[in-house]
Backbone bond lengths (Angstrom), bond angles and torsions (degrees), N, CA, C in turn:
res aa  C-N    CA-C-N  psi(-1)  N-CA   C-N-CA  omega(-1)  CA-C   N-CA-C  phi
1 M - - - 1.450 - - 1.521 109.00 -
2 S 1.310 117.45 142.08 1.451 122.03 177.63 1.524 109.25 -133.89
3 L 1.323 115.50 151.22 1.455 122.44 177.94 1.518 108.82 -114.37
4 L 1.312 115.65 136.90 1.453 120.48 -179.73 1.523 109.91 -120.70
5 H 1.345 116.16 136.21 1.459 120.95 172.84 1.519 107.82 -88.68
6 Q 1.306 116.13 126.96 1.459 120.65 179.01 1.519 110.28 -106.25
7 G 1.309 116.06 152.49 1.449 121.23 176.98 1.506 114.61 81.42
8 V 1.321 117.35 11.92 1.463 121.67 177.87 1.516 108.17 -96.77
9 G 1.330 114.88 119.68 1.455 119.14 -176.82 1.515 113.33 -86.60
10 G 1.320 115.62 -179.35 1.453 121.54 178.25 1.513 110.92 -106.74
11 G 1.314 115.84 -173.45 1.452 120.23 177.33 1.518 112.98 79.61
12 K 1.342 115.66 178.58 1.466 121.76 -175.45 1.519 112.59 -64.15
13 A 1.345 116.91 -31.18 1.464 120.04 -176.67 1.521 112.09 -62.58
14 W 1.316 116.60 -26.03 1.473 120.92 -177.78 1.523 112.87 -106.89
15 L 1.332 116.91 5.70 1.461 120.37 -174.94 1.531 111.41 -60.18
16 Q 1.338 117.92 -49.28 1.461 120.79 -178.17 1.530 111.89 -64.56
17 A 1.318 116.37 -37.01 1.462 119.72 178.88 1.522 110.80 -64.72
18 R 1.338 116.70 -42.54 1.469 119.70 179.36 1.522 110.78 -64.81
19 K 1.351 116.86 -39.76 1.462 120.15 178.17 1.525 110.73 -63.69
20 A 1.331 116.53 -41.38 1.469 120.39 -179.50 1.521 111.14 -65.09
21 I 1.331 117.01 -38.29 1.470 120.86 178.90 1.529 110.45 -65.19
22 R 1.337 116.14 -45.52 1.470 119.65 179.25 1.524 110.83 -62.75
23 K 1.351 116.39 -42.81 1.462 120.06 179.78 1.525 110.59 -63.90
24 G 1.328 116.95 -41.29 1.457 120.67 179.90 1.522 112.23 -62.04
25 W 1.331 117.01 -43.12 1.459 119.95 178.51 1.518 111.97 -67.41
26 R 1.332 115.98 -39.50 1.467 119.58 179.70 1.524 110.60 -62.52
27 Q 1.324 116.91 -44.90 1.461 120.73 -179.76 1.514 111.81 -68.04
28 A 1.348 116.05 -39.42 1.465 119.67 -178.88 1.520 111.41 -65.51
29 L 1.318 117.44 -42.89 1.462 120.50 -179.51 1.528 111.13 -70.15
30 E 1.324 116.33 -36.38 1.467 120.00 176.80 1.520 110.16 -63.26
31 N 1.330 115.55 -41.88 1.462 119.34 -179.76 1.524 110.87 -69.37
32 L 1.328 117.90 -39.53 1.458 121.28 178.18 1.523 110.35 -59.27
33 K 1.310 117.35 -43.01 1.462 121.62 178.64 1.530 110.46 -61.87
34 S 1.340 116.85 -44.38 1.452 121.10 179.83 1.523 111.60 -63.62
35 V 1.321 117.45 -43.44 1.465 121.71 -179.11 1.520 111.25 -64.33
36 L 1.336 116.80 -43.80 1.462 120.26 -178.54 1.522 112.20 -68.27
37 E 1.331 117.03 -36.23 1.457 120.21 -174.89 1.524 113.56 -87.80
38 T 1.335 116.81 -35.89 1.464 119.70 -174.04 1.525 113.96 -126.40
39 G 1.330 117.33 -17.20 1.455 120.93 -175.41 1.522 113.03 88.26
40 R 1.317 118.66 -11.69 1.469 122.70 -175.94 1.521 110.44 -75.96
41 D 1.326 115.54 123.14 1.460 122.14 179.89 1.526 108.34 -89.94
42 L 1.339 116.17 107.64 1.457 120.44 -175.36 1.523 112.34 -65.70
43 R 1.342 116.99 -25.50 1.465 119.10 177.98 1.519 110.39 -62.19
44 L 1.322 116.23 -37.79 1.463 120.79 178.69 1.525 111.09 -78.02
45 L 1.320 116.12 -40.92 1.456 120.37 -178.57 1.528 112.16 -61.47
46 R 1.329 116.49 -35.44 1.452 120.63 -174.67 1.527 113.35 -91.96
47 R 1.333 117.50 -7.22 1.451 120.00 179.72 1.525 109.24 -73.66
48 P 1.323 118.87 128.25 1.470 120.57 -178.55 1.522 111.60 -74.90
49 V 1.315 116.50 171.09 1.457 122.53 178.72 1.526 109.38 -134.12
50 L 1.326 115.05 160.72 1.461 120.31 174.92 1.523 110.93 -76.23
51 G 1.345 115.15 -32.00 1.461 119.95 -176.14 1.509 112.10 94.04
52 V 1.346 116.52 45.88 1.466 121.18 178.38 1.524 108.67 -120.49
53 S 1.342 115.91 159.16 1.463 119.76 -176.01 1.517 112.99 -87.40
54 G 1.309 117.11 -8.74 1.453 120.19 177.96 1.513 110.17 168.10
55 L 1.334 115.76 162.62 1.458 121.84 -177.76 1.515 110.01 -142.46
56 D 1.319 116.84 140.73 1.462 122.67 172.61 1.515 109.01 -115.33
57 E 1.326 115.98 143.85 1.456 119.80 173.19 1.532 109.01 -77.91
58 L 1.309 116.07 127.29 1.458 122.02 179.36 1.527 109.96 -70.67
59 T 1.329 116.61 135.56 1.457 120.62 176.10 1.531 109.12 -97.10
60 P 1.331 117.77 157.47 1.479 119.78 176.81 1.528 112.02 -57.54
61 E 1.335 117.31 -35.48 1.461 120.85 179.36 1.527 110.84 -63.88
62 Q 1.334 116.37 -44.12 1.460 120.22 178.79 1.528 111.07 -66.02
63 A 1.341 116.07 -39.72 1.462 119.74 178.39 1.518 110.71 -60.40
64 S 1.329 116.43 -40.33 1.458 121.06 178.63 1.523 111.25 -64.54
65 L 1.357 116.76 -43.42 1.457 120.75 179.21 1.521 111.80 -62.23
66 L 1.336 115.93 -34.59 1.465 120.92 -178.23 1.530 112.13 -85.34
67 G 1.340 116.66 -5.84 1.457 120.39 179.47 1.511 113.52 70.82
68 L 1.343 117.50 31.79 1.454 121.43 -178.04 1.530 111.00 -88.06
69 P 1.328 117.57 146.28 1.466 120.54 178.03 1.533 112.88 -82.58
70 V 1.322 117.29 3.26 1.461 122.14 177.67 1.525 109.36 -116.29
71 Q 1.327 116.28 157.54 1.453 121.28 -177.60 1.521 113.26 -106.13
72 A 1.338 116.95 -4.18 1.469 120.01 -176.70 1.511 109.82 -148.34
73 G 1.320 115.45 156.62 1.454 122.62 179.44 1.508 109.28 165.58
74 L 1.326 117.04 -171.54 1.459 122.54 -178.74 1.526 109.72 -125.33
75 R 1.335 116.52 122.89 1.466 121.51 179.54 1.521 110.17 -91.68
76 L 1.335 116.80 130.50 1.460 122.13 -178.53 1.522 110.91 -79.57
77 H 1.339 116.78 129.94 1.464 121.14 170.86 1.518 110.07 -71.40
78 G 1.331 115.36 -40.02 1.456 120.80 -177.22 1.516 108.78 176.28
79 V 1.328 117.19 173.13 1.463 122.08 179.82 1.520 109.33 -116.53
80 L 1.323 115.87 152.35 1.457 121.70 -177.08 1.529 110.95 -96.22
81 E 1.305 114.67 138.72 1.466 122.61 -175.71 1.520 111.58 -55.91
82 G 1.346 115.77 125.82 1.456 121.45 172.98 1.511 115.33 78.66
83 Q 1.345 118.07 4.23 1.462 119.81 -179.75 1.523 111.34 -104.44
84 G 1.337 115.23 174.62 1.457 121.63 -168.96 1.511 115.71 -50.45
85 A 1.341 117.36 -47.79 1.466 120.58 -176.53 1.526 111.65 -60.99
86 Q 1.331 116.40 -45.68 1.469 119.46 -179.78 1.521 110.92 -65.73
87 L 1.334 116.92 -44.66 1.465 120.65 -177.73 1.524 111.65 -64.59
88 A 1.346 116.41 -27.15 1.464 120.39 178.82 1.523 111.79 -83.26
89 G 1.346 117.37 -10.66 1.450 120.77 178.14 1.506 115.40 96.68
90 L 1.335 118.83 8.37 1.456 120.61 176.84 1.525 110.09 -68.44
91 Q 1.335 116.17 153.01 1.461 121.31 -175.59 1.521 111.21 -134.38
92 K 1.327 114.79 163.43 1.463 121.46 174.81 1.527 109.70 -54.09
93 D 1.336 115.49 137.34 1.472 124.66 177.74 1.519 114.03 77.48
94 D 1.341 119.16 1.35 1.466 119.39 169.01 1.526 108.58 -61.88
95 I 1.332 116.74 146.16 1.466 121.96 179.80 1.519 108.64 -109.17
96 L 1.326 117.89 108.29 1.462 121.94 178.93 1.522 109.55 -78.02
97 V 1.338 116.04 133.40 1.468 119.10 -179.81 1.523 112.94 -124.84
98 K 1.336 117.68 -20.14 1.467 119.27 -179.88 1.527 109.24 -154.58
99 I 1.330 115.51 137.96 1.464 121.43 177.60 1.519 108.41 -135.25
100 A 1.319 116.25 130.14 1.467 121.91 178.85 1.528 111.06 53.15
101 G 1.317 115.96 38.56 1.460 120.31 176.84 1.509 115.53 80.78
102 R 1.339 117.92 1.69 1.466 121.21 -178.67 1.525 110.37 -116.26
103 K 1.329 116.26 136.04 1.456 120.60 178.32 1.524 110.33 -66.09
104 V 1.333 116.33 141.38 1.465 121.15 176.46 1.530 107.68 -120.94
105 A 1.318 114.86 84.06 1.460 120.93 179.88 1.523 111.52 -79.49
106 G 1.337 116.70 -20.60 1.455 120.65 -178.42 1.510 111.36 -153.27
107 L 1.327 115.65 178.52 1.466 121.36 -176.72 1.521 111.89 -66.69
108 N 1.336 117.92 -33.77 1.465 120.11 177.57 1.518 111.21 -63.81
109 D 1.344 116.57 -35.59 1.465 119.82 176.65 1.519 110.73 -63.28
110 L 1.328 116.46 -41.75 1.463 120.23 179.14 1.521 110.62 -62.65
111 Q 1.332 116.73 -43.67 1.459 119.50 178.99 1.521 111.11 -59.98
112 S 1.340 117.29 -40.84 1.467 120.80 179.48 1.517 111.12 -62.25
113 V 1.332 116.45 -41.57 1.463 119.99 179.44 1.524 110.48 -64.58
114 L 1.332 116.73 -47.40 1.464 120.05 -177.06 1.521 112.71 -63.99
115 Q 1.334 116.59 -32.20 1.465 120.22 179.67 1.526 112.43 -65.48
116 Q 1.331 116.53 -19.16 1.464 120.45 -179.61 1.524 112.81 -91.04
117 H 1.330 116.29 1.96 1.465 119.71 -174.83 1.521 111.46 -131.11
118 E 1.336 115.24 169.98 1.455 122.32 176.48 1.529 108.85 -124.85
119 A 1.332 115.25 160.80 1.464 119.95 175.62 1.520 109.59 -57.65
120 G 1.329 116.31 136.31 1.455 121.52 -177.72 1.518 113.44 99.85
121 D 1.352 117.01 -18.41 1.467 119.93 176.41 1.527 109.44 -66.29
122 K 1.326 116.03 143.95 1.460 120.84 176.51 1.525 108.49 -102.69
123 V 1.333 116.04 128.13 1.461 121.04 -179.10 1.523 109.12 -128.11
124 K 1.319 115.72 154.02 1.458 120.45 176.23 1.523 108.87 -92.64
125 V 1.327 116.32 134.49 1.458 122.55 -177.97 1.529 108.95 -120.00
126 W 1.338 115.78 127.31 1.459 121.02 174.70 1.525 107.86 -104.39
127 F 1.338 116.66 137.47 1.464 120.37 -176.53 1.524 109.99 -153.69
128 Y 1.322 114.72 163.90 1.462 121.66 174.86 1.526 108.84 -110.54
129 R 1.333 114.75 135.21 1.467 120.97 174.73 1.538 107.58 -131.24
130 R 1.340 114.13 116.31 1.468 120.43 -176.84 1.529 111.18 51.64
131 G 1.337 114.95 42.68 1.458 121.12 174.69 1.511 115.67 84.76
132 E 1.337 117.83 -6.92 1.465 121.27 -178.24 1.522 110.55 -102.77
133 K 1.333 116.76 128.88 1.461 120.42 179.59 1.526 110.33 -79.56
134 Q 1.339 115.83 132.75 1.452 121.85 -179.29 1.530 108.85 -138.00
135 S 1.324 116.36 169.82 1.466 120.79 175.41 1.523 109.68 -144.84
136 V 1.341 115.26 150.23 1.461 121.53 177.37 1.524 108.86 -143.23
137 K 1.313 115.91 160.00 1.464 121.58 170.80 1.525 107.46 -93.19
138 L 1.313 116.23 130.36 1.475 121.58 -176.13 1.521 109.66 -126.53
139 V 1.322 116.04 132.91 1.470 121.25 175.52 1.524 108.18 -92.81
140 L 1.331 116.40 119.79 1.456 120.77 -178.33 1.526 110.83 -65.61
141 S 1.325 115.41 138.84 1.460 121.32 -176.18 1.526 111.46 -94.35
142 S 1.322 114.74 160.56 1.463 119.97 171.11 1.520 108.76 -72.81
143 R 1.293 116.23 150.98 1.464 120.63 -179.88 1.530 108.91 -80.39
144 P 1.338 118.61 111.75 1.468 120.80 179.45 1.525 110.34 -81.20
145 L 1.304 115.98 95.08 1.464 120.30 -175.54 1.524 111.07 -99.90
146 P 1.318 116.75 141.21 1.471 120.03 179.11 1.526 111.00 -75.68
147 E 1.324 115.54 156.78 1.449 120.54 172.54 1.533 108.49 -76.79
148 I 1.301 116.99 130.89 1.460 121.15 -178.29 1.529 109.11 -90.32
149 P 1.338 118.56 122.01 1.474 120.35 178.12 1.528 111.23 -56.61
150 E 1.308 115.95 151.52 1.470 120.14 -174.07 1.519 113.34 -75.59
151 T 1.334 117.84 -26.50 1.465 119.87 -175.74 1.528 110.60 -119.65
152 A 1.332 115.13 159.02 1.456 121.12 178.66 1.537 111.03 -63.05
153 D 1.333 116.97 -39.26 1.468 120.18 179.04 1.518 111.43 -62.73
154 E 1.336 116.58 -41.08 1.468 120.35 179.33 1.526 110.63 -66.65
155 L 1.328 116.67 -39.47 1.458 120.60 178.14 1.523 110.48 -64.80
156 S 1.323 116.03 -42.30 1.462 120.93 178.30 1.518 110.94 -62.12
157 D 1.332 117.05 -45.28 1.469 121.01 179.51 1.527 111.38 -62.31
158 Q 1.334 116.21 -40.14 1.462 119.78 -179.31 1.521 110.67 -66.17
159 M 1.321 117.37 -39.45 1.464 119.96 177.74 1.523 110.61 -65.36
160 R 1.330 117.40 -38.41 1.462 119.95 178.28 1.532 110.42 -62.22
161 E 1.324 116.85 -44.77 1.468 120.36 178.44 1.535 110.70 -62.31
162 T 1.331 115.95 -38.81 1.465 120.27 179.22 1.515 110.65 -64.28
163 Y 1.323 116.88 -44.71 1.460 120.73 179.19 1.536 111.20 -62.44
164 D 1.328 116.93 -38.05 1.470 120.16 177.72 1.529 110.53 -61.28
165 A 1.335 115.89 -42.75 1.467 119.95 179.53 1.529 110.93 -66.58
166 L 1.334 116.24 -39.34 1.462 119.95 179.46 1.525 111.21 -65.97
167 E 1.323 116.59 -35.53 1.460 119.84 178.84 1.522 110.32 -64.31
168 D 1.335 117.30 -37.89 1.460 120.50 176.88 1.532 110.66 -61.96
169 E 1.338 116.70 -40.77 1.462 120.75 179.00 1.525 110.67 -65.85
170 L 1.326 116.73 -39.41 1.458 120.51 178.32 1.526 110.76 -66.71
171 N 1.334 116.91 -40.31 1.471 120.90 176.99 1.526 110.92 -57.31
172 E 1.304 115.81 -43.29 1.466 120.55 -179.11 1.527 110.89 -65.89
173 A 1.350 116.41 -41.64 1.469 120.19 -178.35 1.524 111.66 -66.38
174 L 1.344 116.94 -34.13 1.463 121.24 -173.99 1.531 113.31 -101.68
175 A 1.304 117.47 10.11 1.472 120.89 -176.96 1.524 110.73 -57.20
176 G 1.329 116.00 125.23 1.450 121.38 174.47 1.507 116.29 79.87
177 I 1.317 119.52 2.63 1.456 121.70 -177.68 1.529 110.38 -76.49
178 S 1.319 116.44 140.43 1.462 121.07 179.29 1.525 110.78 -95.16
179 E 1.335 115.83 167.57 1.463 120.61 177.08 1.531 110.43 -60.28
180 E 1.324 116.73 -40.63 1.460 120.96 -179.29 1.529 110.86 -63.91
181 E 1.340 116.77 -43.37 1.464 120.09 178.93 1.521 111.74 -64.13
182 A 1.322 116.74 -33.78 1.464 121.08 -178.54 1.517 112.32 -69.44
183 D 1.340 117.37 -13.01 1.464 121.62 179.03 1.526 112.77 -99.18
184 L 1.332 118.04 0.39 1.454 121.71 -179.16 1.519 110.48 -98.04
185 R 1.331 116.04 160.43 1.466 120.89 178.06 1.526 109.49 -130.68
186 S 1.332 116.48 154.14 1.463 120.62 -174.81 1.517 112.76 -77.12
187 S 1.335 118.01 -21.79 1.464 121.99 178.31 1.517 107.98 -162.02
188 P 1.333 117.97 161.18 1.466 119.96 179.73 1.526 111.02 -57.47
189 G 1.327 115.69 134.50 1.461 120.12 178.49 1.512 114.91 89.51
190 E 1.347 118.41 -17.20 1.461 120.91 177.36 1.531 109.21 -76.63
191 W 1.335 115.81 152.30 1.459 119.86 178.02 1.526 110.62 -76.59
192 T 1.326 115.36 146.48 1.460 120.63 168.93 1.527 108.61 -78.19
193 V 1.328 115.63 173.57 1.464 119.66 175.32 1.531 109.89 -58.68
194 K 1.328 116.71 -44.63 1.468 119.88 -178.05 1.525 111.07 -65.35
195 E 1.324 117.93 -38.64 1.464 120.74 178.91 1.531 111.07 -68.21
196 T 1.336 116.45 -34.14 1.465 119.63 176.95 1.528 110.14 -66.40
197 L 1.324 116.85 -41.62 1.466 120.04 175.90 1.529 110.39 -63.23
198 A 1.342 117.13 -37.72 1.458 120.84 177.41 1.527 110.76 -62.87
199 H 1.336 116.39 -37.67 1.463 120.46 177.03 1.532 111.17 -64.23
200 L 1.340 117.28 -43.05 1.464 120.70 178.98 1.526 111.06 -64.94
201 I 1.330 116.94 -35.99 1.465 120.73 175.37 1.523 109.90 -63.33
202 A 1.341 116.49 -45.24 1.466 120.83 180.00 1.526 110.96 -61.66
203 A 1.339 116.71 -40.59 1.461 120.47 179.78 1.527 110.84 -62.85
204 E 1.333 116.46 -39.64 1.464 120.30 179.72 1.531 110.20 -66.77
205 R 1.329 116.36 -41.90 1.467 120.11 178.05 1.527 111.06 -63.94
206 D 1.349 116.05 -39.76 1.459 119.50 177.78 1.529 111.43 -65.56
207 A 1.336 116.59 -32.19 1.464 120.16 176.36 1.530 110.52 -64.50
208 H 1.336 116.68 -35.97 1.468 119.66 177.23 1.533 110.50 -62.14
209 A 1.331 115.75 -43.98 1.467 119.83 178.91 1.525 110.53 -64.87
210 W 1.336 116.48 -36.91 1.463 120.28 179.10 1.529 110.75 -65.81
211 I 1.331 117.43 -42.03 1.468 120.65 177.57 1.522 110.14 -60.90
212 A 1.333 117.01 -43.60 1.464 121.05 179.81 1.526 110.77 -60.74
213 R 1.335 117.09 -41.64 1.461 120.41 178.70 1.525 110.59 -66.00
214 F 1.308 117.15 -38.51 1.459 121.28 178.25 1.522 110.39 -61.16
215 L 1.333 115.74 -44.39 1.464 120.07 -179.58 1.525 111.43 -64.78
216 D 1.331 117.13 -26.79 1.462 121.32 177.87 1.522 112.64 -85.55
217 G 1.337 116.51 1.50 1.463 119.80 176.86 1.507 115.09 96.33
218 H 1.337 118.08 3.60 1.465 121.20 178.91 1.528 108.59 -95.05
219 E 1.315 116.95 87.76 1.460 121.80 -172.99 1.526 110.20 -88.67
220 V 1.313 114.63 78.80 1.470 121.36 -179.83 1.520 109.47 -97.99
221 E 1.345 115.46 167.20 1.456 120.19 176.69 1.521 109.62 -64.53
222 L 1.325 116.52 151.52 1.458 121.37 175.80 1.519 107.72 -77.25
223 W 1.324 115.82 109.27 1.453 122.90 -171.30 1.509 109.88 -119.54
224 F 1.320 116.81 124.80 1.457 121.68 179.14 1.522 110.24 -112.93
225 P 1.331 118.25 92.50 1.460 117.77 174.23 1.517 109.90 -65.90
226 T 1.324 117.09 133.91 1.454 119.38 177.17 1.515 108.30 -68.62
227 P 1.329 119.25 126.46 1.458 120.90 -173.75 1.526 112.77 -59.80
228 H 1.310 115.06 140.55 1.452 121.04 173.21 1.529 108.60 -62.16
229 V 1.327 116.01 156.27 1.457 121.01 -178.20 1.519 112.00 -52.60
230 S 1.328 117.52 -35.32 1.464 120.22 -178.44 1.526 111.21 -67.26
231 R 1.325 117.08 -33.27 1.466 119.65 179.18 1.522 110.51 -71.60
232 L 1.318 116.48 -42.42 1.455 119.98 176.46 1.529 110.48 -60.63
233 A 1.327 115.28 -45.97 1.465 120.06 -177.41 1.519 111.24 -62.98
234 A 1.337 117.07 -38.98 1.461 120.51 -179.08 1.520 111.18 -64.87
235 T 1.332 116.65 -40.85 1.461 120.32 -179.68 1.529 110.66 -67.82
236 V 1.342 116.23 -43.34 1.465 119.41 179.64 1.523 110.41 -65.03
237 K 1.344 117.40 -37.74 1.461 120.20 179.67 1.526 110.88 -66.75
238 T 1.332 116.76 -39.03 1.467 121.25 -178.19 1.523 111.21 -71.93
239 F 1.341 116.99 -43.68 1.469 122.21 179.82 1.529 106.62 -114.13
240 S 1.303 116.55 79.61 1.472 121.16 -163.13 1.515 115.46 -76.44
241 T 1.317 118.28 -19.71 1.459 120.20 -178.14 1.522 110.85 -102.80
242 L 1.334 114.88 160.04 1.464 119.45 176.13 1.521 111.36 -57.08
243 E 1.318 116.07 -43.68 1.465 120.44 -178.52 1.518 110.81 -62.27
244 A 1.324 117.13 -42.80 1.460 120.36 -178.29 1.528 110.95 -67.63
245 L 1.316 116.96 -40.46 1.470 120.22 179.16 1.525 110.93 -65.02
246 R 1.316 116.45 -41.90 1.459 119.50 -179.60 1.527 110.74 -69.14
247 D 1.329 117.15 -35.94 1.469 119.99 175.74 1.525 110.53 -63.67
248 E 1.336 116.93 -40.67 1.462 120.51 179.98 1.527 110.96 -67.80
249 L 1.326 117.31 -37.41 1.462 120.39 176.18 1.527 110.01 -62.47
250 R 1.324 116.26 -45.78 1.460 119.99 -179.42 1.531 110.82 -65.23
251 R 1.341 116.85 -38.28 1.466 119.96 179.54 1.533 110.40 -62.44
252 N 1.326 116.89 -40.72 1.458 120.31 178.53 1.522 111.84 -68.14
253 Q 1.327 116.29 -34.62 1.464 119.38 175.25 1.528 110.95 -65.87
254 E 1.328 116.20 -39.77 1.464 119.82 176.92 1.525 110.74 -62.60
255 E 1.336 115.89 -35.68 1.471 119.22 178.07 1.522 110.78 -66.94
256 T 1.339 116.89 -37.05 1.464 119.89 175.74 1.526 110.40 -60.86
257 V 1.327 115.81 -44.96 1.471 121.02 179.31 1.531 110.02 -60.45
258 A 1.344 117.23 -43.28 1.464 120.92 -179.46 1.522 111.20 -66.32
259 L 1.331 117.59 -38.42 1.465 121.06 177.40 1.525 111.02 -59.41
260 L 1.329 115.53 -42.84 1.466 119.86 -178.75 1.524 111.09 -69.18
261 A 1.327 116.86 -40.34 1.468 119.84 178.86 1.522 111.07 -62.57
262 G 1.347 116.76 -27.45 1.459 120.73 -177.67 1.512 115.09 -98.29
263 L 1.333 117.71 14.71 1.466 119.16 178.59 1.529 110.43 -58.51
264 P 1.336 118.07 131.84 1.464 120.60 -179.18 1.533 111.71 -62.34
265 P 1.324 118.06 140.22 1.470 120.52 179.97 1.519 112.70 -55.58
266 E 1.341 117.12 -36.04 1.466 119.23 -178.43 1.531 111.34 -67.19
267 F 1.348 116.34 -28.52 1.472 118.95 176.20 1.528 109.98 -73.05
268 V 1.310 117.46 -45.01 1.467 121.01 179.26 1.526 110.68 -60.36
269 A 1.334 116.22 -32.02 1.462 120.68 179.46 1.529 112.07 -69.24
270 R 1.335 117.33 -21.53 1.464 120.89 174.90 1.528 106.44 -81.58
271 K 1.309 116.35 87.77 1.457 122.03 -165.10 1.520 113.68 -56.30
272 R 1.335 116.81 -42.37 1.464 117.48 -177.94 1.522 110.61 -67.35
273 S 1.333 117.50 -43.33 1.461 120.57 -178.85 1.530 110.49 -62.05
274 Y 1.321 115.77 -45.66 1.462 120.13 -179.68 1.529 110.49 -63.80
275 W 1.336 117.07 -41.60 1.459 121.17 -179.56 1.515 110.35 -63.10
276 R 1.337 117.99 -43.97 1.463 120.85 -179.44 1.527 111.25 -64.90
277 L 1.333 116.83 -40.00 1.454 119.66 178.92 1.529 110.42 -64.82
278 G 1.326 116.46 -46.36 1.459 120.29 178.82 1.517 112.19 -61.27
279 L 1.325 116.64 -39.24 1.457 121.22 179.90 1.528 110.58 -61.78
280 G 1.332 116.58 -45.88 1.455 120.08 179.83 1.517 112.31 -61.21
281 L 1.330 116.50 -44.07 1.464 120.18 -175.86 1.527 112.43 -73.28
282 L 1.307 118.12 -35.91 1.463 119.72 -179.67 1.528 111.96 -74.80
283 N 1.324 116.57 -9.73 1.458 120.01 173.37 1.527 112.36 -90.68
284 L 1.332 117.13 -5.58 1.465 121.08 179.10 1.530 114.13 -55.39
285 P 1.336 119.94 -39.23 1.468 119.49 -177.62 1.521 114.06 -55.63
286 A 1.341 118.44 -31.29 1.466 119.93 179.69 1.523 110.32 -62.02
287 H 1.332 116.96 -40.06 1.459 121.38 178.67 1.530 109.83 -66.62
288 F 1.325 116.95 -44.76 1.465 122.23 -179.61 1.531 110.33 -61.16
289 R 1.349 115.96 -49.49 1.464 120.13 -177.13 1.530 111.74 -64.27
290 D 1.325 116.30 -33.27 1.450 120.24 177.63 1.525 110.21 -57.53
291 H 1.336 116.64 -43.42 1.458 120.85 -178.80 1.527 112.02 -76.62
292 V 1.320 117.74 -33.12 1.465 120.08 177.22 1.532 109.71 -66.02
293 Q 1.331 117.09 -40.32 1.464 120.14 176.55 1.523 110.29 -63.87
294 Y 1.331 116.24 -38.32 1.464 120.54 176.77 1.533 110.03 -61.58
295 L 1.337 116.25 -43.73 1.462 119.50 178.71 1.525 111.09 -60.46
296 G 1.328 115.95 -44.51 1.455 119.99 -179.73 1.519 111.92 -59.41
297 A 1.342 116.07 -43.01 1.459 120.35 179.64 1.524 110.82 -68.69
298 M 1.328 116.68 -39.66 1.459 121.07 -177.91 1.515 111.51 -65.69
299 L 1.325 117.04 -37.82 1.465 120.60 -177.08 1.526 112.74 -70.02
300 K 1.330 116.44 -13.75 1.455 120.18 177.62 1.529 111.87 -85.52
301 K 1.345 115.50 -13.21 1.464 119.93 -178.25 1.527 110.33 -92.22
302 G 1.313 115.23 161.35 1.455 119.16 170.40 1.517 108.52 -73.02
303 R 1.328 118.03 135.04 1.460 121.07 -175.41 1.513 111.00 -125.88
304 Q 1.339 114.79 153.65 1.447 122.31 -176.66 1.534 109.30 -133.63
305 P 1.348 117.38 163.44 1.467 119.75 177.81 1.528 112.28 -81.30
306 Y 1.375 116.26 54.63 1.459 119.21 177.62 1.532 110.03 -65.51
307 P 1.326 117.97 150.73 1.475 119.62 171.77 1.519 110.13 -72.78
308 L 1.315 116.49 155.68 1.461 121.26 177.19 1.510 109.07 -87.02
309 A 1.344 116.70 114.61 1.462 120.32 -179.77 1.516 110.21 -72.47
310 E 1.335 115.73 133.48 1.465 119.39 -176.55 1.515 111.92 -62.74
311 D 1.339 118.10 -40.06 1.460 120.45 -179.41 1.513 111.32 -60.67
312 A 1.344 116.03 -39.96 1.467 119.13 -177.70 1.508 111.82 -71.72
313 A 1.328 118.07 -24.31 1.462 120.60 -177.50 1.505 112.73 -92.47
314 S 1.317 118.19 -7.52 1.461 120.85 -174.71 1.513 110.93 -101.62
315 Q 1.318 116.88 60.40 1.450 121.32 177.22 1.521 109.62 -72.48
316 T 1.336 116.48 161.80 1.456 118.98 -178.90 1.513 113.25 -85.26
317 G 1.338 117.47 -20.74 1.461 119.07 176.91 1.511 112.05 111.93
318 S 1.337 116.05 -176.11 1.459 119.55 -178.03 1.516 110.92 -149.97
319 F 1.336 114.66 146.35 1.458 120.63 174.33 1.510 109.63 -80.81
320 L 1.314 117.03 142.51 1.454 120.14 174.30 1.529 110.47 -88.34
321 D 1.332 117.08 -20.72 1.454 119.95 -176.95 1.513 113.16 -89.06
322 V 1.343 118.55 -11.50 1.451 120.35 179.11 1.516 110.35 -68.10
323 E 1.317 115.28 -43.87 1.445 121.13 178.69 1.522 108.23 -124.33
324 V 1.308 115.58 -161.49 1.455 118.37 -178.18 1.521 110.29 -69.63
325 G 1.274 114.52 -44.51 1.406 117.54 -172.54 1.421 112.40 -95.90
326 S 1.330 116.76 -62.33 1.188 120.28 -166.12 0.736 96.32 -47.51
327 T 2.241 121.71 -162.65 0.874 96.93 148.70 1.290 120.29 -116.04
328 N 5.044 92.08 93.30 1.157 94.21 173.53 1.088 104.56 -117.50
């Protein structure tokens, strides 16, 4: 079988088009070979990243509260050590509004921009910090992707080891905290320690639903919507103590490990599907650590029993596949 491109002319006027067609076929066939043999999707592997731990889509309500002259953008959870965003001077809570001359009103816009570039490219980034618009030159980073274990048992074991390490980090962040302190917040609208744990529980439960959808053939991005205030409140009310919340978080992590150990052999044999699922799950620690670092910083501040503002708790969520963590 052969495929023919029709309507492609000759001469200099069509030179760039012919080169683009040849390049597209070369890349597509190279990627097809990689996917069939190893499961690794080269389109994802070669896509650069900003080097942030996560991103939220800004809502008009949040923009109004922050006094911004724009209604959309991307709020940074944090920056990753030694990567482009940190080296360019970006900080947690900066609001990105334009990259490489293109507006980034949402995560899909960011993905479109990144798809047009390679690691090492320098792009100009416009952002707001404390209401002031600024710009920097940022060098896009390579995507640091983990190696995906070959078997479901190995993947399950690796996740268990990761969860054990994360629990140690959480223990350190929460050392000596009382029940009363866990119910306070550093400013109106910020999450308490218990609400942050409720968010991590929700993220783990959402990961279970994502795995189930993957097994059913719905290979969507790993998306963690930030729970609405009512969801956080329900979890905190049900598991009211620090000990109970942490036990519930660990129980959900154990369920994730069990889900992976029980992956059907026919699914693991679908190399690309298995690779994508493993990639999403092994990036989970970036999201967890982002919140543990937030807890550590929050516990150093003076805190009060402020109410949780609904607008501040109703974030739109973040992709884990956009960057390293999220899901950039």
